[in-house]
C-alpha angles and dihedrals in degrees: 000000000000091000096050118090115210111207098177140353139176136150092289110038142013122206117202141165115247112213121226115279097017119123118245088216133009120272139173092293090069088218119151115282137190096243095055094042092051092047089054089048092054093044092054098039097048096029092237116175123214125005119353119216116231122158123213106214101167138011143217122210112260096253092046123085136196148091120342133173124215128193119238094193134038089239092056090045092052094048095046090049089052092050090053091049090051093046092245092124114084125203121182122192138196117215136174110219133190116257137006115291118230092212110051093204137009148108129289117208122183142145113243133197124196108217128212091256091062096255122121123219137189110251143157129299089252095056105031144053121249116262124191135174138164120222139186128188109236101179139354130215104196095178090062093032091234134131129203109220134190112215131195113197115220094178131024109228127161110278087347102156093043094050097042093053094040092052088058093052092257101105118179117267108259096012102147093186105046102016141037118333108241140123096260128121114255108254099225120119132170097222103166133042126181127180142135113264106256094227109017092043091219121139108254122203126184131178131180124166122222122257115267099254135128110331096008096054094071094061129075090217098207094170 
């Protein structure tokens, strides 16, 4: 647990920072994942015997890092899931994208389809699900032909940010799947999370900036 940063915890939720390249939830690779590590953390800290309940209510792609909230009770999990469904759960990302965008802020609207091979493509209204995001350019580095962009997700489709920017010839820096093939870390980070506490009903806001590596290190990131 030394590499997991806890931002907040109480009897109902735990908010933590997922490092780059860590799974949100375990899969067939058996690699370390956030859910298991946080369960172990709770078990040790509170000396809980047996299985520890921890609900996964949203995910980040394995290569992507950032702020996540987990539910420590089934009631909290149910209420957080309902908030996500009703678009009352707000995630804001930072991304470094290839190129200089003509429009410095705006909205992307597409219809996306997840294929059997795990890739997502832009398709027609008849075949895909609507995907929307708002973006704003925070900083430009013209010598490297890169832009730092803040992104507000309005829907939560598979690989949405990566596909919507790639389809407009502004693929994410380090995106091995939809961008240039290189050995760089993908520059996509969930840096802000806002939601109403599922039990206390207070507005919760969390921010945590990405580590200064690869694409992120060339920007001052004065958000």
